[in-house]
Every structure is written in C-alpha cells, then in structure tokens.
C-alpha positions in Angstrom: 272.9 175.5 299.5 269.7 173.5 299.6 267.7 176.4 298.4 269.9 176.9 295.4 269.5 173.2 294.3 265.8 173.5 294.7 265.7 176.7 292.6 267.7 175.0 289.9 265.4 172.0 289.9 262.4 174.2 289.7 264.0 176.0 286.7 264.7 172.7 285.1 261.1 171.5 285.5 259.5 174.7 284.3 261.9 174.9 281.3 261.1 171.3 280.4 257.4 172.0 280.7 257.7 175.1 278.4 259.5 173.1 275.8 256.9 170.3 276.0 254.1 172.8 275.7 255.6 174.4 272.7 256.0 171.0 271.0 252.4 170.1 272.0 251.0 173.3 270.5 253.0 172.9 267.3 251.8 169.3 266.9 248.2 170.4 267.4 248.7 173.1 264.8 250.2 170.6 262.4 247.3 168.2 262.9 244.7 171.0 262.3 246.5 172.4 259.2 247.3 168.9 257.8 243.7 167.7 258.1 242.3 170.0 255.4 241.9 167.0 253.2 240.3 164.8 255.9 243.4 162.6 256.2 243.0 161.7 259.9 239.4 160.6 259.4 240.7 157.9 257.0 243.7 157.0 259.1 242.6 153.4 259.7 242.2 152.6 256.0 246.0 151.8 255.8 246.5 154.4 253.0 248.8 156.7 254.9 252.5 157.6 255.0 254.8 158.8 257.8 254.3 162.4 256.8 250.6 162.1 257.7 251.3 160.3 260.9 254.2 162.3 262.2 252.1 165.0 263.8 250.0 162.3 265.6 253.2 160.7 267.1 254.5 164.2 268.0 251.2 165.0 269.8 251.3 161.7 271.8 255.0 162.2 272.6 254.6 165.8 273.7 251.6 164.9 275.8 253.5 162.2 277.6 256.6 164.4 277.9 254.6 167.2 279.6 252.7 164.7 281.8 256.0 163.1 282.9 257.5 166.5 283.9 254.3 167.5 285.7 254.6 164.3 287.7 258.2 165.1 288.5 257.4 168.7 289.5 254.4 167.7 291.6 256.8 166.4 294.3 257.9 170.0 295.0 255.6 171.6 297.4 255.5 175.1 296.1 252.0 176.5 295.9 252.4 178.5 292.7 254.2 175.6 291.0 251.4 173.2 292.0 248.7 175.5 290.7 250.6 175.9 287.4 251.1 172.2 287.1 247.4 171.6 287.7 246.5 174.0 285.0 249.0 172.5 282.6 247.7 169.0 283.2 244.1 170.2 282.6 245.1 172.0 279.3 247.1 169.0 278.0 244.4 166.5 278.9 241.4 168.4 277.5 243.3 169.4 274.3 244.4 165.9 273.7 240.9 164.5 274.2 239.4 167.3 272.0 241.9 166.6 269.2 241.2 162.9 269.4 237.5 163.3 269.4 237.6 165.8 266.5 240.0 164.2 264.1 240.1 160.5 264.9 
C-alpha cells in the first residue's frame, strides 16, 4: 500500500514538472518571438501594455512553479528522480538567467 502511494506521488510530481516545463518553454518562445521589435529592451520606459508583459510574467510564474515542484520532489529519495530534478533545476536556472541577461 505504501509503495502505491509513493508511486502516485512520484507520478504527480513528474506530471507537474512536465506541465511546468512546457509552460516555461512556451514562455521563452513567446519572449524570443515577441522581441523582434526590441520591446523588452525598452520595458522600463513605461510604454508597454499587458500583451508585451504577459510572456515575462508567464516565464517567472513557470520558473517558480517548476522550482516549487522540484523542491517537493527532492524529498523523495529515488536516485533517478533526484538526478532528473537536478538537471531540471539547472536548465530552469540557466535558461531564466540567459533570458534575463539577453532581453532585459
């Protein structure tokens, strides 16, 4: 019985991470595509609308979402899950920093 609950919890964590990563990748794509006119370089000039800022909020939300579920999943001591969580954290952190340095 205990193994079944653990298996369901792991499925829930992994599913949540996949949903968060898909949202994260889509928000990065929206930022890259949307910045063809250099919108994000001028974001602090107060000449923006919600359509321009929505991908930024989505990026921050999805990064926090993925980070939260990696923290929840790190309590489970399964070797493969820990390695996957470590790689996921590295990708999310480096991608977020790269997007921020490139566009903001």
